[in-house]
PDB file of N, CA, C and O in Angstrom:
ATOM      1  N   MET A   1      70.357 102.805 131.456  1.00  0.00           N
ATOM      2  CA  MET A   1      71.565 103.066 130.703  1.00  0.00           C
ATOM      3  C   MET A   1      71.625 104.540 130.320  1.00  0.00           C
ATOM      4  O   MET A   1      70.601 105.199 130.143  1.00  0.00           O
ATOM      5  N   LYS A   2      72.840 105.033 130.198  1.00  0.00           N
ATOM      6  CA  LYS A   2      73.022 106.417 129.787  1.00  0.00           C
ATOM      7  C   LYS A   2      72.673 106.566 128.316  1.00  0.00           C
ATOM      8  O   LYS A   2      72.946 105.686 127.500  1.00  0.00           O
ATOM      9  N   SER A   3      72.066 107.692 128.000  1.00  0.00           N
ATOM     10  CA  SER A   3      71.728 107.935 126.599  1.00  0.00           C
ATOM     11  C   SER A   3      72.847 108.740 125.938  1.00  0.00           C
ATOM     12  O   SER A   3      73.574 109.477 126.605  1.00  0.00           O
ATOM     13  N   ASP A   4      72.971 108.590 124.646  1.00  0.00           N
ATOM     14  CA  ASP A   4      73.928 109.330 123.815  1.00  0.00           C
ATOM     15  C   ASP A   4      75.388 109.093 124.193  1.00  0.00           C
ATOM     16  O   ASP A   4      76.204 110.006 124.063  1.00  0.00           O
ATOM     17  N   ILE A   5      75.735 107.900 124.654  1.00  0.00           N
ATOM     18  CA  ILE A   5      77.138 107.615 124.953  1.00  0.00           C
ATOM     19  C   ILE A   5      77.783 106.731 123.878  1.00  0.00           C
ATOM     20  O   ILE A   5      79.008 106.616 123.828  1.00  0.00           O
ATOM     21  N   HIS A   6      76.987 106.123 123.042  1.00  0.00           N
ATOM     22  CA  HIS A   6      77.515 105.236 122.016  1.00  0.00           C
ATOM     23  C   HIS A   6      77.794 106.028 120.741  1.00  0.00           C
ATOM     24  O   HIS A   6      77.003 106.893 120.366  1.00  0.00           O
ATOM     25  N   PRO A   7      78.910 105.741 120.072  1.00  0.00           N
ATOM     26  CA  PRO A   7      79.223 106.457 118.837  1.00  0.00           C
ATOM     27  C   PRO A   7      78.285 106.043 117.716  1.00  0.00           C
ATOM     28  O   PRO A   7      77.680 104.972 117.762  1.00  0.00           O
ATOM     29  N   THR A   8      78.172 106.885 116.726  1.00  0.00           N
ATOM     30  CA  THR A   8      77.327 106.561 115.574  1.00  0.00           C
ATOM     31  C   THR A   8      78.179 105.863 114.524  1.00  0.00           C
ATOM     32  O   THR A   8      79.306 106.271 114.245  1.00  0.00           O
ATOM     33  N   TYR A   9      77.630 104.825 113.958  1.00  0.00           N
ATOM     34  CA  TYR A   9      78.300 104.066 112.910  1.00  0.00           C
ATOM     35  C   TYR A   9      77.770 104.541 111.571  1.00  0.00           C
ATOM     36  O   TYR A   9      76.570 104.476 111.302  1.00  0.00           O
ATOM     37  N   LEU A  10      78.681 105.020 110.733  1.00  0.00           N
ATOM     38  CA  LEU A  10      78.317 105.505 109.412  1.00  0.00           C
ATOM     39  C   LEU A  10      79.048 104.696 108.352  1.00  0.00           C
ATOM     40  O   LEU A  10      80.109 104.137 108.631  1.00  0.00           O
ATOM     41  N   PRO A  11      78.500 104.622 107.140  1.00  0.00           N
ATOM     42  CA  PRO A  11      79.201 103.886 106.081  1.00  0.00           C
ATOM     43  C   PRO A  11      80.500 104.591 105.697  1.00  0.00           C
ATOM     44  O   PRO A  11      80.533 105.808 105.512  1.00  0.00           O
ATOM     45  N   VAL A  12      81.572 103.797 105.581  1.00  0.00           N
ATOM     46  CA  VAL A  12      82.906 104.300 105.236  1.00  0.00           C
ATOM     47  C   VAL A  12      83.558 103.301 104.288  1.00  0.00           C
ATOM     48  O   VAL A  12      83.374 102.091 104.425  1.00  0.00           O
ATOM     49  N   VAL A  13      84.318 103.813 103.331  1.00  0.00           N
ATOM     50  CA  VAL A  13      85.070 102.956 102.412  1.00  0.00           C
ATOM     51  C   VAL A  13      86.513 102.894 102.901  1.00  0.00           C
ATOM     52  O   VAL A  13      87.137 103.926 103.145  1.00  0.00           O
ATOM     53  N   PHE A  14      87.039 101.684 103.041  1.00  0.00           N
ATOM     54  CA  PHE A  14      88.442 101.478 103.377  1.00  0.00           C
ATOM     55  C   PHE A  14      89.163 101.048 102.108  1.00  0.00           C
ATOM     56  O   PHE A  14      88.713 100.148 101.399  1.00  0.00           O
ATOM     57  N   ARG A  15      90.308 101.712 101.826  1.00  0.00           N
ATOM     58  CA  ARG A  15      91.083 101.416 100.626  1.00  0.00           C
ATOM     59  C   ARG A  15      92.460 100.908 101.045  1.00  0.00           C
ATOM     60  O   ARG A  15      93.192 101.589 101.764  1.00  0.00           O
ATOM     61  N   ASP A  16      92.803  99.707 100.587  1.00  0.00           N
ATOM     62  CA  ASP A  16      94.111  99.100 100.871  1.00  0.00           C
ATOM     63  C   ASP A  16      95.125  99.663  99.892  1.00  0.00           C
ATOM     64  O   ASP A  16      94.997  99.470  98.682  1.00  0.00           O
ATOM     65  N   LEU A  17      96.131 100.357 100.406  1.00  0.00           N
ATOM     66  CA  LEU A  17      97.139 100.972  99.545  1.00  0.00           C
ATOM     67  C   LEU A  17      98.067  99.941  98.909  1.00  0.00           C
ATOM     68  O   LEU A  17      98.625 100.195  97.842  1.00  0.00           O
ATOM     69  N   ALA A  18      98.243  98.786  99.544  1.00  0.00           N
ATOM     70  CA  ALA A  18      99.143  97.759  99.014  1.00  0.00           C
ATOM     71  C   ALA A  18      98.543  97.032  97.818  1.00  0.00           C
ATOM     72  O   ALA A  18      99.247  96.754  96.847  1.00  0.00           O
ATOM     73  N   SER A  19      97.246  96.720  97.877  1.00  0.00           N
ATOM     74  CA  SER A  19      96.633  95.943  96.801  1.00  0.00           C
ATOM     75  C   SER A  19      95.650  96.749  95.965  1.00  0.00           C
ATOM     76  O   SER A  19      95.290  96.329  94.865  1.00  0.00           O
ATOM     77  N   GLY A  20      95.211  97.894  96.464  1.00  0.00           N
ATOM     78  CA  GLY A  20      94.232  98.694  95.734  1.00  0.00           C
ATOM     79  C   GLY A  20      92.794  98.257  95.974  1.00  0.00           C
ATOM     80  O   GLY A  20      91.871  98.836  95.401  1.00  0.00           O
ATOM     81  N   ALA A  21      92.592  97.252  96.803  1.00  0.00           N
ATOM     82  CA  ALA A  21      91.247  96.759  97.086  1.00  0.00           C
ATOM     83  C   ALA A  21      90.489  97.778  97.939  1.00  0.00           C
ATOM     84  O   ALA A  21      91.077  98.459  98.779  1.00  0.00           O
ATOM     85  N   THR A  22      89.193  97.872  97.715  1.00  0.00           N
ATOM     86  CA  THR A  22      88.341  98.758  98.507  1.00  0.00           C
ATOM     87  C   THR A  22      87.152  97.964  99.019  1.00  0.00           C
ATOM     88  O   THR A  22      86.677  97.042  98.356  1.00  0.00           O
ATOM     89  N   PHE A  23      86.672  98.329 100.207  1.00  0.00           N
ATOM     90  CA  PHE A  23      85.471  97.693 100.712  1.00  0.00           C
ATOM     91  C   PHE A  23      84.686  98.681 101.556  1.00  0.00           C
ATOM     92  O   PHE A  23      85.254  99.520 102.255  1.00  0.00           O
ATOM     93  N   LEU A  24      83.389  98.562 101.476  1.00  0.00           N
ATOM     94  CA  LEU A  24      82.454  99.435 102.173  1.00  0.00           C
ATOM     95  C   LEU A  24      81.982  98.741 103.438  1.00  0.00           C
ATOM     96  O   LEU A  24      81.550  97.588 103.401  1.00  0.00           O
ATOM     97  N   THR A  25      82.067  99.444 104.551  1.00  0.00           N
ATOM     98  CA  THR A  25      81.625  98.906 105.833  1.00  0.00           C
ATOM     99  C   THR A  25      81.161 100.068 106.696  1.00  0.00           C
ATOM    100  O   THR A  25      81.214 101.222 106.273  1.00  0.00           O
ATOM    101  N   ARG A  26      80.712  99.767 107.887  1.00  0.00           N
ATOM    102  CA  ARG A  26      80.324 100.817 108.824  1.00  0.00           C
ATOM    103  C   ARG A  26      81.439 101.005 109.838  1.00  0.00           C
ATOM    104  O   ARG A  26      82.082 100.043 110.257  1.00  0.00           O
ATOM    105  N   SER A  27      81.663 102.268 110.231  1.00  0.00           N
ATOM    106  CA  SER A  27      82.718 102.559 111.180  1.00  0.00           C
ATOM    107  C   SER A  27      82.410 103.865 111.905  1.00  0.00           C
ATOM    108  O   SER A  27      81.600 104.673 111.451  1.00  0.00           O
ATOM    109  N   THR A  28      83.074 104.051 113.035  1.00  0.00           N
ATOM    110  CA  THR A  28      82.923 105.302 113.775  1.00  0.00           C
ATOM    111  C   THR A  28      83.936 106.337 113.319  1.00  0.00           C
ATOM    112  O   THR A  28      83.815 107.512 113.664  1.00  0.00           O
ATOM    113  N   VAL A  29      84.937 105.919 112.546  1.00  0.00           N
ATOM    114  CA  VAL A  29      85.970 106.829 112.075  1.00  0.00           C
ATOM    115  C   VAL A  29      85.475 107.548 110.821  1.00  0.00           C
ATOM    116  O   VAL A  29      84.716 106.990 110.029  1.00  0.00           O
ATOM    117  N   GLY A  30      85.907 108.770 110.658  1.00  0.00           N
ATOM    118  CA  GLY A  30      85.508 109.542 109.495  1.00  0.00           C
ATOM    119  C   GLY A  30      86.720 110.082 108.763  1.00  0.00           C
ATOM    120  O   GLY A  30      87.850 109.894 109.212  1.00  0.00           O
ATOM    121  N   SER A  31      86.501 110.746 107.649  1.00  0.00           N
ATOM    122  CA  SER A  31      87.594 111.292 106.863  1.00  0.00           C
ATOM    123  C   SER A  31      87.075 112.455 106.032  1.00  0.00           C
ATOM    124  O   SER A  31      85.897 112.507 105.677  1.00  0.00           O
ATOM    125  N   ALA A  32      87.966 113.381 105.728  1.00  0.00           N
ATOM    126  CA  ALA A  32      87.600 114.502 104.867  1.00  0.00           C
ATOM    127  C   ALA A  32      87.635 114.089 103.395  1.00  0.00           C
ATOM    128  O   ALA A  32      86.954 114.687 102.562  1.00  0.00           O
ATOM    129  N   LYS A  33      88.444 113.049 103.072  1.00  0.00           N
ATOM    130  CA  LYS A  33      88.510 112.561 101.693  1.00  0.00           C
ATOM    131  C   LYS A  33      87.278 111.708 101.404  1.00  0.00           C
ATOM    132  O   LYS A  33      86.797 110.979 102.271  1.00  0.00           O
ATOM    133  N   THR A  34      86.781 111.808 100.191  1.00  0.00           N
ATOM    134  CA  THR A  34      85.596 111.037  99.808  1.00  0.00           C
ATOM    135  C   THR A  34      85.869 110.286  98.516  1.00  0.00           C
ATOM    136  O   THR A  34      86.806 110.585  97.777  1.00  0.00           O
ATOM    137  N   ILE A  35      85.017 109.300  98.272  1.00  0.00           N
ATOM    138  CA  ILE A  35      85.104 108.504  97.052  1.00  0.00           C
ATOM    139  C   ILE A  35      83.689 108.151  96.629  1.00  0.00           C
ATOM    140  O   ILE A  35      82.806 107.967  97.467  1.00  0.00           O
ATOM    141  N   GLU A  36      83.482 108.057  95.322  1.00  0.00           N
ATOM    142  CA  GLU A  36      82.173 107.634  94.826  1.00  0.00           C
ATOM    143  C   GLU A  36      82.184 106.120  94.717  1.00  0.00           C
ATOM    144  O   GLU A  36      83.041 105.542  94.049  1.00  0.00           O
ATOM    145  N   TRP A  37      81.226 105.482  95.377  1.00  0.00           N
ATOM    146  CA  TRP A  37      81.148 104.027  95.433  1.00  0.00           C
ATOM    147  C   TRP A  37      80.355 103.493  94.253  1.00  0.00           C
ATOM    148  O   TRP A  37      79.777 104.270  93.493  1.00  0.00           O
ATOM    149  N   GLU A  38      80.321 102.187  94.091  1.00  0.00           N
ATOM    150  CA  GLU A  38      79.651 101.521  92.971  1.00  0.00           C
ATOM    151  C   GLU A  38      78.165 101.814  92.906  1.00  0.00           C
ATOM    152  O   GLU A  38      77.572 101.760  91.828  1.00  0.00           O
ATOM    153  N   ASP A  39      77.544 102.129  94.055  1.00  0.00           N
ATOM    154  CA  ASP A  39      76.108 102.399  94.072  1.00  0.00           C
ATOM    155  C   ASP A  39      75.778 103.849  93.722  1.00  0.00           C
ATOM    156  O   ASP A  39      74.611 104.238  93.741  1.00  0.00           O
ATOM    157  N   GLY A  40      76.803 104.657  93.402  1.00  0.00           N
ATOM    158  CA  GLY A  40      76.589 106.042  93.011  1.00  0.00           C
ATOM    159  C   GLY A  40      76.640 107.028  94.168  1.00  0.00           C
ATOM    160  O   GLY A  40      76.631 108.237  93.938  1.00  0.00           O
ATOM    161  N   ASN A  41      76.692 106.548  95.398  1.00  0.00           N
ATOM    162  CA  ASN A  41      76.767 107.424  96.564  1.00  0.00           C
ATOM    163  C   ASN A  41      78.214 107.778  96.872  1.00  0.00           C
ATOM    164  O   ASN A  41      79.135 107.048  96.508  1.00  0.00           O
ATOM    165  N   THR A  42      78.401 108.902  97.545  1.00  0.00           N
ATOM    166  CA  THR A  42      79.724 109.346  97.949  1.00  0.00           C
ATOM    167  C   THR A  42      79.916 109.048  99.424  1.00  0.00           C
ATOM    168  O   THR A  42      79.068 109.393 100.247  1.00  0.00           O
ATOM    169  N   TYR A  43      81.042 108.398  99.764  1.00  0.00           N
ATOM    170  CA  TYR A  43      81.338 108.007 101.134  1.00  0.00           C
ATOM    171  C   TYR A  43      82.732 108.514 101.517  1.00  0.00           C
ATOM    172  O   TYR A  43      83.575 108.729 100.647  1.00  0.00           O
ATOM    173  N   PRO A  44      82.972 108.703 102.812  1.00  0.00           N
ATOM    174  CA  PRO A  44      84.340 109.015 103.245  1.00  0.00           C
ATOM    175  C   PRO A  44      85.238 107.809 102.988  1.00  0.00           C
ATOM    176  O   PRO A  44      84.789 106.666 103.084  1.00  0.00           O
ATOM    177  N   VAL A  45      86.512 108.063 102.660  1.00  0.00           N
ATOM    178  CA  VAL A  45      87.442 106.978 102.376  1.00  0.00           C
ATOM    179  C   VAL A  45      88.611 107.057 103.356  1.00  0.00           C
ATOM    180  O   VAL A  45      89.147 108.134 103.620  1.00  0.00           O
ATOM    181  N   ILE A  46      88.996 105.893 103.892  1.00  0.00           N
ATOM    182  CA  ILE A  46      90.127 105.760 104.802  1.00  0.00           C
ATOM    183  C   ILE A  46      91.164 104.894 104.105  1.00  0.00           C
ATOM    184  O   ILE A  46      90.872 103.764 103.713  1.00  0.00           O
ATOM    185  N   ASP A  47      92.381 105.425 103.949  1.00  0.00           N
ATOM    186  CA  ASP A  47      93.474 104.661 103.347  1.00  0.00           C
ATOM    187  C   ASP A  47      94.202 103.895 104.435  1.00  0.00           C
ATOM    188  O   ASP A  47      94.607 104.465 105.448  1.00  0.00           O
ATOM    189  N   VAL A  48      94.366 102.589 104.216  1.00  0.00           N
ATOM    190  CA  VAL A  48      95.084 101.734 105.169  1.00  0.00           C
ATOM    191  C   VAL A  48      96.284 101.113 104.464  1.00  0.00           C
ATOM    192  O   VAL A  48      96.251 100.868 103.258  1.00  0.00           O
ATOM    193  N   GLU A  49      97.344 100.862 105.229  1.00  0.00           N
ATOM    194  CA  GLU A  49      98.562 100.297 104.670  1.00  0.00           C
ATOM    195  C   GLU A  49      98.391  98.839 104.251  1.00  0.00           C
ATOM    196  O   GLU A  49      98.946  98.404 103.241  1.00  0.00           O
ATOM    197  N   ILE A  50      97.620  98.092 105.033  1.00  0.00           N
ATOM    198  CA  ILE A  50      97.482  96.656 104.783  1.00  0.00           C
ATOM    199  C   ILE A  50      96.108  96.205 105.277  1.00  0.00           C
ATOM    200  O   ILE A  50      95.601  96.719 106.274  1.00  0.00           O
ATOM    201  N   SER A  51      95.524  95.265 104.592  1.00  0.00           N
ATOM    202  CA  SER A  51      94.232  94.706 104.992  1.00  0.00           C
ATOM    203  C   SER A  51      94.252  93.207 104.709  1.00  0.00           C
ATOM    204  O   SER A  51      95.296  92.644 104.380  1.00  0.00           O
ATOM    205  N   SER A  52      93.116  92.578 104.838  1.00  0.00           N
ATOM    206  CA  SER A  52      93.054  91.136 104.578  1.00  0.00           C
ATOM    207  C   SER A  52      93.321  90.814 103.110  1.00  0.00           C
ATOM    208  O   SER A  52      93.631  89.669 102.783  1.00  0.00           O
ATOM    209  N   GLU A  53      93.207  91.792 102.226  1.00  0.00           N
ATOM    210  CA  GLU A  53      93.480  91.568 100.802  1.00  0.00           C
ATOM    211  C   GLU A  53      94.974  91.474 100.499  1.00  0.00           C
ATOM    212  O   GLU A  53      95.367  90.874  99.498  1.00  0.00           O
ATOM    213  N   SER A  54      95.814  92.067 101.365  1.00  0.00           N
ATOM    214  CA  SER A  54      97.250  92.072 101.069  1.00  0.00           C
ATOM    215  C   SER A  54      98.110  91.478 102.183  1.00  0.00           C
ATOM    216  O   SER A  54      99.319  91.340 102.003  1.00  0.00           O
ATOM    217  N   HIS A  55      97.531  91.128 103.314  1.00  0.00           N
ATOM    218  CA  HIS A  55      98.311  90.580 104.420  1.00  0.00           C
ATOM    219  C   HIS A  55      98.699  89.133 104.115  1.00  0.00           C
ATOM    220  O   HIS A  55      97.851  88.348 103.691  1.00  0.00           O
ATOM    221  N   PRO A  56      99.960  88.771 104.324  1.00  0.00           N
ATOM    222  CA  PRO A  56     100.418  87.411 103.989  1.00  0.00           C
ATOM    223  C   PRO A  56      99.648  86.305 104.700  1.00  0.00           C
ATOM    224  O   PRO A  56      99.485  85.221 104.140  1.00  0.00           O
ATOM    225  N   PHE A  57      99.171  86.547 105.911  1.00  0.00           N
ATOM    226  CA  PHE A  57      98.430  85.504 106.621  1.00  0.00           C
ATOM    227  C   PHE A  57      97.155  85.145 105.882  1.00  0.00           C
ATOM    228  O   PHE A  57      96.803  83.968 105.804  1.00  0.00           O
ATOM    229  N   TYR A  58      96.455  86.131 105.337  1.00  0.00           N
ATOM    230  CA  TYR A  58      95.179  85.885 104.663  1.00  0.00           C
ATOM    231  C   TYR A  58      95.354  85.481 103.208  1.00  0.00           C
ATOM    232  O   TYR A  58      94.515  84.763 102.663  1.00  0.00           O
ATOM    233  N   THR A  59      96.431  85.931 102.568  1.00  0.00           N
ATOM    234  CA  THR A  59      96.628  85.614 101.158  1.00  0.00           C
ATOM    235  C   THR A  59      97.327  84.283 100.951  1.00  0.00           C
ATOM    236  O   THR A  59      97.285  83.726  99.854  1.00  0.00           O
ATOM    237  N   GLY A  60      97.982  83.755 102.009  1.00  0.00           N
ATOM    238  CA  GLY A  60      98.690  82.493 101.886  1.00  0.00           C
ATOM    239  C   GLY A  60     100.055  82.631 101.255  1.00  0.00           C
ATOM    240  O   GLY A  60     100.666  81.628 100.887  1.00  0.00           O
ATOM    241  N   LYS A  61     100.548  83.841 101.121  1.00  0.00           N
ATOM    242  CA  LYS A  61     101.850  84.078 100.513  1.00  0.00           C
ATOM    243  C   LYS A  61     102.882  84.403 101.580  1.00  0.00           C
ATOM    244  O   LYS A  61     103.602  85.397 101.481  1.00  0.00           O
ATOM    245  N   GLN A  62     102.947  83.563 102.595  1.00  0.00           N
ATOM    246  CA  GLN A  62     103.892  83.781 103.681  1.00  0.00           C
ATOM    247  C   GLN A  62     105.291  83.376 103.250  1.00  0.00           C
ATOM    248  O   GLN A  62     105.468  82.481 102.423  1.00  0.00           O
ATOM    249  N   ARG A  63     106.280  84.048 103.821  1.00  0.00           N
ATOM    250  CA  ARG A  63     107.663  83.672 103.563  1.00  0.00           C
ATOM    251  C   ARG A  63     108.016  82.497 104.454  1.00  0.00           C
ATOM    252  O   ARG A  63     107.650  82.462 105.629  1.00  0.00           O
ATOM    253  N   ILE A  64     108.718  81.549 103.895  1.00  0.00           N
ATOM    254  CA  ILE A  64     109.193  80.408 104.664  1.00  0.00           C
ATOM    255  C   ILE A  64     110.566  80.775 105.221  1.00  0.00           C
ATOM    256  O   ILE A  64     111.489  81.096 104.472  1.00  0.00           O
ATOM    257  N   MET A  65     110.683  80.723 106.528  1.00  0.00           N
ATOM    258  CA  MET A  65     111.944  81.075 107.171  1.00  0.00           C
ATOM    259  C   MET A  65     112.851  79.848 107.209  1.00  0.00           C
ATOM    260  O   MET A  65     112.389  78.729 107.433  1.00  0.00           O
ATOM    261  N   ASP A  66     114.126  80.069 106.990  1.00  0.00           N
ATOM    262  CA  ASP A  66     115.125  79.009 107.049  1.00  0.00           C
ATOM    263  C   ASP A  66     115.524  78.822 108.510  1.00  0.00           C
ATOM    264  O   ASP A  66     116.455  79.468 108.990  1.00  0.00           O
ATOM    265  N   SER A  67     114.818  77.939 109.215  1.00  0.00           N
ATOM    266  CA  SER A  67     115.066  77.792 110.652  1.00  0.00           C
ATOM    267  C   SER A  67     116.429  77.157 110.919  1.00  0.00           C
ATOM    268  O   SER A  67     117.080  77.493 111.908  1.00  0.00           O
ATOM    269  N   ALA A  68     116.864  76.258 110.065  1.00  0.00           N
ATOM    270  CA  ALA A  68     118.173  75.636 110.279  1.00  0.00           C
ATOM    271  C   ALA A  68     119.269  76.679 110.146  1.00  0.00           C
ATOM    272  O   ALA A  68     120.208  76.682 110.942  1.00  0.00           O
ATOM    273  N   GLY A  69     119.177  77.549 109.179  1.00  0.00           N
ATOM    274  CA  GLY A  69     120.163  78.598 109.002  1.00  0.00           C
ATOM    275  C   GLY A  69     120.164  79.577 110.160  1.00  0.00           C
ATOM    276  O   GLY A  69     121.220  80.077 110.546  1.00  0.00           O
ATOM    277  N   ARG A  70     119.001  79.856 110.718  1.00  0.00           N
ATOM    278  CA  ARG A  70     118.918  80.774 111.850  1.00  0.00           C
ATOM    279  C   ARG A  70     119.549  80.162 113.093  1.00  0.00           C
ATOM    280  O   ARG A  70     120.202  80.864 113.865  1.00  0.00           O
ATOM    281  N   VAL A  71     119.364  78.863 113.295  1.00  0.00           N
ATOM    282  CA  VAL A  71     119.951  78.187 114.456  1.00  0.00           C
ATOM    283  C   VAL A  71     121.467  78.177 114.332  1.00  0.00           C
ATOM    284  O   VAL A  71     122.171  78.453 115.303  1.00  0.00           O
ATOM    285  N   GLU A  72     121.972  77.863 113.149  1.00  0.00           N
ATOM    286  CA  GLU A  72     123.419  77.866 112.933  1.00  0.00           C
ATOM    287  C   GLU A  72     124.007  79.257 113.140  1.00  0.00           C
ATOM    288  O   GLU A  72     125.077  79.392 113.734  1.00  0.00           O
ATOM    289  N   LYS A  73     123.330  80.279 112.666  1.00  0.00           N
ATOM    290  CA  LYS A  73     123.790  81.649 112.847  1.00  0.00           C
ATOM    291  C   LYS A  73     123.837  82.010 114.333  1.00  0.00           C
ATOM    292  O   LYS A  73     124.780  82.653 114.795  1.00  0.00           O
ATOM    293  N   PHE A  74     122.807  81.589 115.077  1.00  0.00           N
ATOM    294  CA  PHE A  74     122.782  81.834 116.526  1.00  0.00           C
ATOM    295  C   PHE A  74     123.943  81.135 117.206  1.00  0.00           C
ATOM    296  O   PHE A  74     124.628  81.738 118.033  1.00  0.00           O
ATOM    297  N   ASN A  75     124.178  79.852 116.868  1.00  0.00           N
ATOM    298  CA  ASN A  75     125.256  79.082 117.484  1.00  0.00           C
ATOM    299  C   ASN A  75     126.635  79.678 117.187  1.00  0.00           C
ATOM    300  O   ASN A  75     127.492  79.718 118.070  1.00  0.00           O
ATOM    301  N   THR A  76     126.855  80.136 115.967  1.00  0.00           N
ATOM    302  CA  THR A  76     128.145  80.725 115.640  1.00  0.00           C
ATOM    303  C   THR A  76     128.327  82.076 116.340  1.00  0.00           C
ATOM    304  O   THR A  76     129.440  82.420 116.735  1.00  0.00           O
ATOM    305  N   ARG A  77     127.271  82.822 116.491  1.00  0.00           N
ATOM    306  CA  ARG A  77     127.381  84.125 117.135  1.00  0.00           C
ATOM    307  C   ARG A  77     127.670  83.993 118.620  1.00  0.00           C
ATOM    308  O   ARG A  77     128.470  84.755 119.163  1.00  0.00           O
ATOM    309  N   TYR A  78     127.041  83.052 119.274  1.00  0.00           N
ATOM    310  CA  TYR A  78     127.159  82.925 120.721  1.00  0.00           C
ATOM    311  C   TYR A  78     127.986  81.710 121.150  1.00  0.00           C
ATOM    312  O   TYR A  78     127.842  81.226 122.273  1.00  0.00           O
ATOM    313  N   LYS A  79     128.839  81.226 120.271  1.00  0.00           N
ATOM    314  CA  LYS A  79     129.692  80.098 120.586  1.00  0.00           C
ATOM    315  C   LYS A  79     130.710  80.540 121.642  1.00  0.00           C
ATOM    316  O   LYS A  79     131.370  81.565 121.472  1.00  0.00           O
ATOM    317  N   GLY A  80     130.838  79.795 122.702  1.00  0.00           N
ATOM    318  CA  GLY A  80     131.774  80.112 123.755  1.00  0.00           C
ATOM    319  C   GLY A  80     131.148  80.814 124.947  1.00  0.00           C
ATOM    320  O   GLY A  80     131.754  80.849 126.018  1.00  0.00           O
ATOM    321  N   PHE A  81     129.951  81.376 124.795  1.00  0.00           N
ATOM    322  CA  PHE A  81     129.267  82.003 125.914  1.00  0.00           C
ATOM    323  C   PHE A  81     128.614  80.912 126.761  1.00  0.00           C
ATOM    324  O   PHE A  81     127.988  80.000 126.221  1.00  0.00           O
ATOM    325  N   GLY A  82     128.753  80.999 128.051  1.00  0.00           N
ATOM    326  CA  GLY A  82     128.088  80.065 128.954  1.00  0.00           C
ATOM    327  C   GLY A  82     128.744  78.710 129.044  1.00  0.00           C
ATOM    328  O   GLY A  82     128.167  77.807 129.649  1.00  0.00           O
ATOM    329  N   SER A  83     129.909  78.521 128.481  1.00  0.00           N
ATOM    330  CA  SER A  83     130.584  77.220 128.534  1.00  0.00           C
ATOM    331  C   SER A  83     131.400  77.087 129.786  1.00  0.00           C
ATOM    332  O   SER A  83     132.038  76.057 130.001  1.00  0.00           O
TER     333      SER A  83
END
């Protein structure tokens, strides 16, 4: 195998801008911004728009779509086409 082709994984803090949640993990991505973590060490921080803390699929706060209303809207819009 070739040597030195794999990226290095370093500890990075990801911060969810929607919920404010932060979590420490390893990643190949870096950042110039830093944050002091709970253990007293300073880590690079990556701001993300959405994560599992704020995504509707993971939080269970999904919107229920009105499928009957959508079907009626479709039928009224395209009534007469293809007849």
